[in-house]
N, C-alpha and C positions, 0 to 999 in steps of 0.2 A: 685195215681199212675201217673197221667198225670203231675201234678205239679212237682213231683220228677224227671220225665223224662225231662221236660223243664229245671229245675234247673241244672241237670247234663249236658245237652247239652250246656246250657248257660255258666256255669262256665268253662267247658272244652274249649269252643271257646274263652272265655275271657282270659284264661290262655295261650292259643296258641298265640293270638294276642300280649298280653303283653310280653310273653316270647320271641317271635321272635324279637320284637322291642328291648327289653333289650339286647338280645344276639348280635344283630347287633350293637347297640350303645356302648356296653361295651367290646365286644370281637372282632368282625369282623372289624369295622372301625378303631380302634387303630392299629390293625395288618396291615391293608392295608396301613396305613400311614407310617409304618416302612419299606415298600418295596422300597422306594426311587424312585418311578416312577417320570418321568418328568411330567409336567402339562398335556400335551396332552395324554400321556399314562395313567395317573391316571384317567382322565375324561373318557377315553375309557373303562377302567376296571370298574369304578363305574357304568357306564351306562350298561355294561354287567351284573353286579350283580343285578341291579334294573329291568332289562328287564323282563316283564311279571308278576312282583309281584303285580301290582294293581289288576289283575284279580284273585289273591288268596285272597286279603284282602276284596274286595267288597262283595263277598258272606258271608264272616265271619261277617263283620259289619252288613249286612242285617239280617243274622240269629240271631245275638245278639239282634237287635231291635225287631225281631219277637218273640223270646223266652222270652225276657224281658217283652214285652207287654202281652204275654200269662201268665206269672207268675203274673203280676200285675192284670190282669183280673180275675184270678182264686183264688186270695188270698185277704186278707184285711189287714187293720191296718198298722203296721210298715213295713211289707214286701212290701205291695202295694206301699206305699210312697217311700220306698227305691228304688224299681225297676222303679218307675217313674223318680226319680232323676238319677238313673243309666242310663236310656234311654237318658236323657238330656246330660249326659257326653259322651255317645257313639255317639250321634248326633254331638256334638262339635268335637270329635276326627275324625269322618267321614268327617266333613267339612274341618278340617285341612288336612286330607288325600286327599280329592278332590283337594284342593289348591296345594298340593305337586304334585299330579299326573297329573293334567290337566293344571296347570299354571306354577309351578316352574320347573318341568323337561323339558318341551318344551323351556322355557327361557334358561335353562342351555345348551341344545343342540345347541342353536344358539348364545350362549354368546361368547364374545371376551375373549381371555385368561386373560386379566386383570380384567374382571368381575367375573371370576369363584371363587376366594377365598370368596368373599362376598356371592355368591350364595351357596357355601358349608356351610358357617356359618349359613345362613338362613335355610338351610335344617336341620342342626343339631338342631337348636332351635325348628323347627317344629316337628322334630322327638322326642325330649325330651318332648315337649308339649303333643304330642299324647301318649307317654308312661305314663306321669303323669295322663292324663285323663282316659286312659284305665285301668291303674293300680289302680287308685282310685275307679273306677266303679267296678272292679273285687273284690277289698278288701271289698267294701261296700256290694256288693251282697253276698259274702261269709260270712261276719260277720252277716248280717241280717238273712240269712237262718240258720246259726249255732245257733245264739242266740234265734231264735224263733222256733227251733226244727223242721224245715221243712224237715229234712232228715229222 
């Protein structure tokens, strides 16, 4: 029962993180680009959208690591190995997220207008990297638990 609860929480959180990043990259950001903001207004709007988001992601990332470690500790074989690998992917995604939150965004706030396009490209690259890492971890966890009948 405990393993099933941990798996459910883990997979729900992973889907939430992955889904929110995918929605942002595929739906929100392309629509924002079509508004035709001048550079100053665009930066103001993007900063408004991002404000406070780090404190929603930090607990999700932490809970993914805790629930993943719990599943690894309470299972064996392929599921344990998968969840150890999944934890590495979440750690990598969290490291990219920390770079974005505590290095990249402050640099953007103080950037000169001519520096902003390169910083926006860098943010998109980091966001896609996080999406691939979290999406891969989510898919691996879901596949491992489904194939090994842990539900």
